[in-house]
C-alpha positions, 0 to 999 in steps of 0.5 A, spaced: 394 207 838 388 202 838 385 206 843 385 212 839 380 208 834 375 208 840 375 216 841 368 219 840 371 224 834 374 218 831 368 214 831 364 219 828 369 220 822 369 212 822 361 212 821 362 217 815 367 213 812 364 206 813 357 209 810 361 212 804 364 205 803 357 201 804 354 206 799 359 205 794 359 198 794 351 199 793 353 203 787 358 198 785 353 192 785 348 197 781 352 200 776 358 195 775 354 188 777 348 190 774 343 189 780 337 194 780 335 196 787 328 194 789 324 200 793 326 197 800 333 197 798 333 204 796 330 206 803 335 202 806 341 206 802 337 213 804 337 211 812 345 209 811 346 216 808 342 219 813 347 215 818 353 217 814 351 224 814 349 225 822 357 222 822 360 227 818 356 233 821 358 230 828 365 230 827 365 237 824 361 240 830 365 237 835 360 237 840 360 237 848 357 231 852 350 234 851 351 234 844 354 227 843 348 224 847 343 228 842 348 225 836 348 218 839 341 218 840 339 220 833 344 216 830 341 210 834 334 212 832 336 212 824 340 206 824 334 203 828 329 205 822 334 202 817 334 196 821 326 196 821 326 196 813 332 191 813 328 186 817 322 188 812 325 185 806 329 179 810 321 177 811 319 178 804 325 174 802 323 168 807 316 168 804 314 162 800 313 163 793 306 163 793 305 168 798 310 174 795 307 180 794 306 182 786 312 186 783 310 193 782 313 198 778 319 201 777 322 207 782 322 212 776 315 210 775 313 211 782 316 217 783 313 220 777 306 217 777 304 218 784 303 223 789 309 224 794 306 221 800 303 215 796 310 214 793 314 214 800 308 209 802 309 204 796 317 205 797 316 203 805 312 197 803 316 193 798 313 189 793 315 182 790 322 185 787 324 186 794 323 178 795 328 176 790 335 174 793 340 177 787 347 177 791 349 173 797 356 173 800 357 168 806 350 165 805 347 172 807 343 177 802 344 184 801 339 186 807 342 181 811 349 185 810 345 191 811 342 189 818 349 188 820 351 194 818 346 198 821 347 194 828 354 196 827 353 203 826 348 203 832 354 200 836 358 206 834 354 211 835 353 208 842 361 207 843 362 215 842 358 216 849 363 212 853 368 218 854 365 224 858 370 229 856 367 235 854 370 236 847 375 232 843 
């Protein structure tokens, strides 16, 4: 039974369900606990969402060997991109107070005021809001846990490649 948890088709569903749980917890922190996500948090959520949707599409598609490799490569790339933004936020959180960038406007203001390309640039860069550590668990902040999640997702995408069966 335990080995069935590592079949490629099951791993794809596990990726989707893990991301759904992670995003659900993020929305719980936002709407129940009142933690407002910063621009880098929103960016990380976007990459989590992409990873989850990729897992869902791959699970429904049931690809062969070549398709599984393509999905895995895309999944690892998306998880890697999300990891980059987690690391960026961890860097901002590690800066001394006098080196933290100034806080920027709200997400709504950014999206309503700036052209899309500039709004995306602002979101990807992060600001002083991103340096605030508003929640921790076991000594790790939200972007640290998100980095752990992205690493786990990348491992999940790579694990599905171990089977050479054409269809699962």
